[in-house]
C-alpha positions as CSV (number, residue, x, y, z in Angstrom):
1,M,89.3,105.9,148.7
2,Q,86.1,104.9,147.9
3,K,85.7,101.4,147.4
4,L,84.3,100.3,143.9
5,S,80.9,99.4,143.1
6,K,79.6,95.8,142.1
7,K,78.7,96.4,139.4
8,S,81.3,99.3,137.9
9,L,84.0,96.6,138.8
10,I,82.6,93.8,137.0
11,S,82.6,96.6,134.0
12,L,86.0,97.5,134.3
13,V,87.3,94.1,134.7
14,V,84.6,93.1,131.1
15,I,86.5,96.3,129.5
16,I,90.1,95.0,130.6
17,L,89.4,92.3,129.4
18,L,87.9,93.5,125.8
19,I,90.8,95.0,125.8
20,F,92.8,91.5,125.9
21,L,90.7,90.6,123.3
22,G,91.1,93.3,120.7
23,L,94.6,93.1,121.5
24,Y,95.4,89.7,121.3
25,F,93.5,89.1,117.9
26,S,95.2,91.8,115.7
27,R,98.4,91.0,116.6
28,D,99.7,89.4,113.9
29,S,98.3,92.0,112.6
30,I,100.2,94.7,114.4
31,T,103.7,91.8,113.7
32,K,102.8,91.8,109.8
33,Q,102.4,96.0,109.9
34,W,105.7,95.7,111.9
35,K,107.9,93.3,109.6
36,E,106.5,95.3,106.0
37,F,107.9,98.7,108.1
38,Q,111.7,96.5,108.8
39,L,111.7,95.2,105.2
40,N,110.5,99.1,104.0
41,K,113.2,100.5,105.9
42,E,116.2,98.2,105.1
43,F,114.9,99.5,100.9
44,V,117.6,101.2,99.4
45,C,118.3,102.4,95.9
46,P,118.8,99.5,93.5
47,E,121.8,102.0,91.5
48,N,123.4,102.3,94.6
49,Q,123.5,97.7,95.8
50,T,125.2,95.7,93.5
51,A,123.3,93.5,91.7
52,E,123.6,90.4,94.2
53,Q,122.9,92.7,97.2
54,A,119.3,94.0,94.9
55,D,118.5,90.1,94.4
56,A,118.7,89.5,97.7
57,Y,116.4,91.7,98.7
58,R,113.6,91.4,96.6
59,Y,113.4,88.1,97.5
60,K,113.1,88.7,100.7
61,Q,110.7,91.7,99.7
62,T,109.1,88.8,97.4
63,K,109.0,86.6,100.0
64,F,107.7,88.2,102.7
65,Y,104.6,89.4,101.5
66,V,103.6,86.0,99.5
67,D,103.8,83.9,103.7
68,N,102.2,87.6,104.8
69,Y,99.5,87.9,101.5
70,P,98.7,85.2,100.2
71,D,96.3,87.3,97.9
72,I,98.2,90.0,97.1
73,T,98.2,90.9,93.8
74,F,100.9,91.2,91.4
75,Q,99.5,93.7,90.5
76,N,99.3,94.9,94.2
77,F,102.6,93.4,94.5
78,L,104.6,95.9,91.6
79,S,102.2,98.9,93.3
80,R,104.2,98.4,96.7
81,R,108.0,98.6,95.2
82,M,107.1,100.9,93.1
83,Q,106.0,103.4,96.1
84,L,109.7,103.0,97.9
85,L,111.3,103.6,94.2
86,V,109.6,107.0,94.5
87,S,109.3,107.4,98.6
88,H,113.7,107.0,97.2
89,K,113.6,108.5,94.8
90,C,115.7,106.4,92.8
91,S,116.1,107.7,89.4
92,V,118.2,105.4,87.9
93,T,116.1,102.6,87.7
94,L,112.8,104.6,87.1
95,Q,114.9,105.8,84.3
96,N,115.3,101.8,83.2
97,L,112.2,101.5,84.0
98,A,110.8,104.1,81.9
99,N,112.9,103.2,79.6
100,D,111.3,99.3,79.3
101,N,108.6,101.2,79.6
102,N,108.2,103.8,76.1
103,G,109.5,106.3,78.0
104,V,106.9,106.6,80.4
105,L,108.2,107.8,83.8
106,P,106.7,106.3,86.2
107,D,105.6,108.9,89.0
108,Q,103.0,108.4,92.1
109,N,99.7,109.3,90.2
110,S,101.1,105.6,88.0
111,V,102.0,104.6,91.1
112,N,98.8,105.0,92.9
113,E,96.7,104.9,89.3
114,L,98.9,101.2,89.5
115,K,97.7,101.2,93.0
116,N,93.7,101.9,92.5
117,A,92.8,99.7,89.3
118,P,90.4,97.3,89.7
119,Y,91.1,93.6,89.9
120,G,90.0,91.3,87.5
121,P,90.9,87.6,86.3
122,N,93.9,88.3,85.0
123,N,95.6,90.0,88.1
124,L,96.8,86.7,89.1
125,T,98.3,85.8,93.1
126,L,101.6,86.0,93.1
127,K,100.8,82.1,94.5
128,E,98.1,81.7,91.3
129,M,101.8,83.6,88.7
130,A,103.9,81.3,90.6
131,K,101.6,77.8,90.0
132,N,100.7,79.1,86.1
133,L,105.1,78.6,85.6
134,K,105.7,75.7,86.5
């Protein structure tokens, strides 16, 4: 078996340390993404739930975003919600939303437009909106 030189050993230790530090400091981000994945996995179209179940999920989803993304705008929050509705083909809920919005049925294009819309002073974060309601 070949022995490692002192320089190679130091390089190996530095690389391992950098990998460890990278994983350590990104664990919050990875944890947050995993929780979001699990939350999205739990999603069921509102029309396939009781009103209480749908309300409980909306509360859980809103709490997750307020707790984990304190600067998320309401616009971005809605786009994430719309993406779930579109990807799960929640046709009844989407049609109900469309009826409340001048008959325009939301589709993936409108979800993307909403997500990519410019943010300005009228796009408050969820926390700012909650403060304004008090």
